[in-house]
C-alpha positions in Angstrom: 34.7 168.2 84.8 32.9 170.8 85.0 28.9 169.7 85.9 26.1 170.3 83.8 23.2 171.6 86.3 19.6 172.3 84.3 17.2 174.2 85.4 13.7 173.0 85.5 11.9 176.7 85.7 10.8 176.9 82.0 9.4 173.3 82.5 7.0 174.6 84.6 6.4 177.5 83.4 5.2 175.9 80.3 2.7 173.0 83.4 1.2 176.0 85.2 -0.4 178.1 81.2 -2.0 175.4 81.2 -2.7 174.1 84.4 -3.0 170.2 85.7 0.1 168.4 85.1 1.6 168.5 82.0 3.9 168.6 81.2 5.3 166.0 84.6 8.3 167.9 86.3 8.9 165.8 88.6 9.1 163.1 85.3 11.0 165.5 83.2 13.6 166.2 86.4 14.1 162.9 86.5 14.0 162.5 82.6 17.1 165.0 82.4 19.0 163.1 85.5 18.2 160.0 83.3 19.9 161.4 80.4 23.4 162.1 82.0 22.6 165.6 83.4 25.0 165.9 86.8 22.7 168.0 88.9 18.5 169.8 88.2 18.4 173.8 89.2 15.2 175.3 90.5 14.4 178.8 91.4 11.3 178.9 93.1 9.6 182.6 93.3 6.8 183.8 95.7 4.4 184.4 93.1 4.9 180.5 92.2 4.7 181.6 88.4 7.3 178.6 87.9 8.1 176.5 90.5 6.5 175.9 93.4 7.7 175.1 96.7 5.5 171.8 96.9 7.4 171.0 93.8 10.9 171.7 95.6 9.5 169.3 98.6 8.6 166.9 95.4 11.6 167.1 93.7 13.9 166.4 97.0 12.4 163.0 97.2 13.3 161.9 93.7 16.1 164.0 92.5 19.8 161.8 92.5 21.9 164.1 91.8 23.0 167.3 92.6 19.8 169.6 93.9 20.2 173.5 93.7 17.6 175.7 95.1 17.3 179.7 94.0 16.3 182.9 95.4 16.1 185.4 96.8 17.0 184.7 101.1 13.8 186.3 102.5 11.8 184.8 105.0 9.2 182.4 103.5 12.4 180.8 101.0 15.3 181.0 103.6 12.0 178.0 105.5 11.9 176.3 102.5 15.7 175.8 102.0 16.4 175.3 105.8 13.1 172.4 105.7 14.2 170.5 101.7 18.2 170.1 102.3 19.3 170.2 99.1 22.9 169.7 98.8 23.6 173.7 97.7 21.5 176.9 98.1 22.7 180.0 96.1 21.7 183.2 96.8 20.2 185.9 94.5 19.2 189.5 95.5 15.4 188.7 92.4 13.4 191.1 93.5 9.8 189.6 92.9 8.8 191.3 89.7 11.6 190.6 88.1 11.2 188.3 84.5 14.5 186.5 85.8 17.6 187.1 87.2 18.9 190.6 86.3 22.1 191.4 88.4 24.4 189.9 91.7 24.9 191.0 94.9 26.5 193.7 96.1 28.9 191.4 98.9 30.5 194.4 100.3 27.5 196.3 100.8 25.4 192.8 101.9 28.2 191.6 104.1 26.9 191.1 107.3 22.8 190.3 105.3 25.4 187.1 103.5 27.6 186.2 106.4 23.9 185.5 108.1 22.8 183.9 105.5 25.8 181.3 104.8 25.8 181.0 108.9 22.2 180.3 109.2 22.4 177.6 105.5 25.9 176.1 107.3 23.8 174.8 110.5 21.6 172.2 108.2 25.3 171.3 105.9 24.3 172.9 103.0 26.6 174.4 100.9 26.2 178.1 99.7 27.4 180.5 96.4 26.9 183.5 95.5 25.5 185.1 92.3 28.4 187.4 91.3 28.4 189.8 88.8 32.3 189.5 86.8 33.8 191.9 89.5 37.0 190.6 91.3 35.9 192.6 94.7 32.6 191.0 94.6 34.6 188.1 94.5 37.0 188.4 97.5 34.1 189.6 99.8 31.6 186.6 99.1 34.4 184.5 100.6 34.9 187.4 103.4 31.1 185.8 103.6 31.5 182.3 104.4 29.9 181.6 101.2 31.2 178.4 99.9 31.1 179.6 96.3 30.8 182.1 93.9 28.4 181.8 90.8 29.4 184.2 87.9 26.2 185.7 86.3 27.4 185.4 82.2 24.5 188.0 80.7 26.6 190.0 79.8 29.3 187.6 78.5 26.5 186.2 76.2 25.8 189.3 75.5 28.8 190.6 74.1 30.0 187.1 72.7 29.6 186.8 69.6 31.2 189.9 68.6 34.4 190.2 70.8 34.9 186.1 72.7 38.4 187.1 74.0 36.8 191.0 75.7 33.5 189.1 76.6 35.4 186.3 79.0 38.1 188.4 79.9 36.2 190.1 83.1 34.9 186.5 84.3 38.0 185.0 83.9 39.5 187.5 86.2 36.9 187.7 88.6 37.0 183.4 88.7 40.6 184.0 89.8 39.9 185.7 92.6 37.4 183.7 93.6 40.1 180.3 93.0 42.9 182.1 95.3 39.9 183.7 97.7 39.3 179.6 98.5 36.2 179.4 96.5 34.5 176.9 94.2 32.9 178.8 91.0 29.9 178.5 89.5 28.4 180.0 86.2 25.0 180.7 84.3 23.0 183.1 82.6 22.2 183.1 79.0 25.1 180.0 78.2 24.3 178.8 75.1 24.9 175.6 72.9 27.3 178.5 71.1 29.1 180.1 74.3 29.6 177.3 76.5 32.7 175.8 75.1 34.7 178.4 75.1 34.0 180.1 78.3 34.6 176.9 79.6 37.6 176.5 77.8 39.2 180.3 79.2 38.4 179.1 82.8 38.9 175.3 83.4 38.5 175.2 86.8 34.4 176.1 86.8 32.9 173.4 88.9 29.3 173.5 87.6 26.9 175.7 85.4 23.3 175.9 86.1 21.6 175.9 82.4 17.6 176.0 81.2 16.2 178.1 79.2 18.8 178.3 76.5 19.0 174.7 77.1 15.0 174.3 76.9 14.3 176.1 73.9 16.7 173.8 72.3 14.9 170.7 73.5 12.1 172.2 71.3 13.7 171.4 68.1 16.7 169.1 69.5 14.4 166.5 72.0 15.5 167.2 75.8 18.0 164.0 75.5 19.6 164.7 72.7 19.6 168.7 74.5 21.3 167.4 77.6 23.0 165.1 75.4 24.8 167.8 73.5 25.8 171.0 76.7 26.9 167.7 78.4 29.5 167.0 75.6 30.1 171.2 75.4 30.8 170.7 79.3 33.7 167.8 78.4 35.6 170.4 76.0 38.3 171.2 78.8 39.6 167.8 80.0 
């Protein structure tokens, strides 16, 4: 069964655009869980343009499902994760000025650093997932770093899906198989939506978790948040 973790960054972006506490990020997280989501994901960045470090601390107190924190493991992020101790940390190599994540780790080139980060977070009992492009070698090297899972960066899949779904998903399937052979769990995320999610999961039914934020929050503007979460949950269960 694939778990749905909802990334609530966009809710915080809307709040920050006006100031104050509307919409309430903490209430949104509680509601999303009550609607059936199996996890909450946040991706705090140093400039605090959406989820803030203070949000992360408060969310830790109330999230009852899986809590996943994504980010580039620079010093301030490492300190936050070691303080909060989420269920999972997802290591993403995004630059400070990146609008959104745009590439996975080269786990071969950065093996020493990533091995150090895996050991650090494991010392607090935190599961470690490494964000990778759909390249089998990157998944195999992530296992050598000591990761528990990889998260497949699915932007290319989403872009190519309308033209040729089978071709779009093939490198992801090969990378997923390599990850499984290396003993890793499998996550996926970025630009997955109600059009392309079910096909991905039918093709790679051993996906442990998908993390979805932008598309889900956009759909919620029209469908309502509760209906939207439930529709995404239906898509994650197509492989049962």
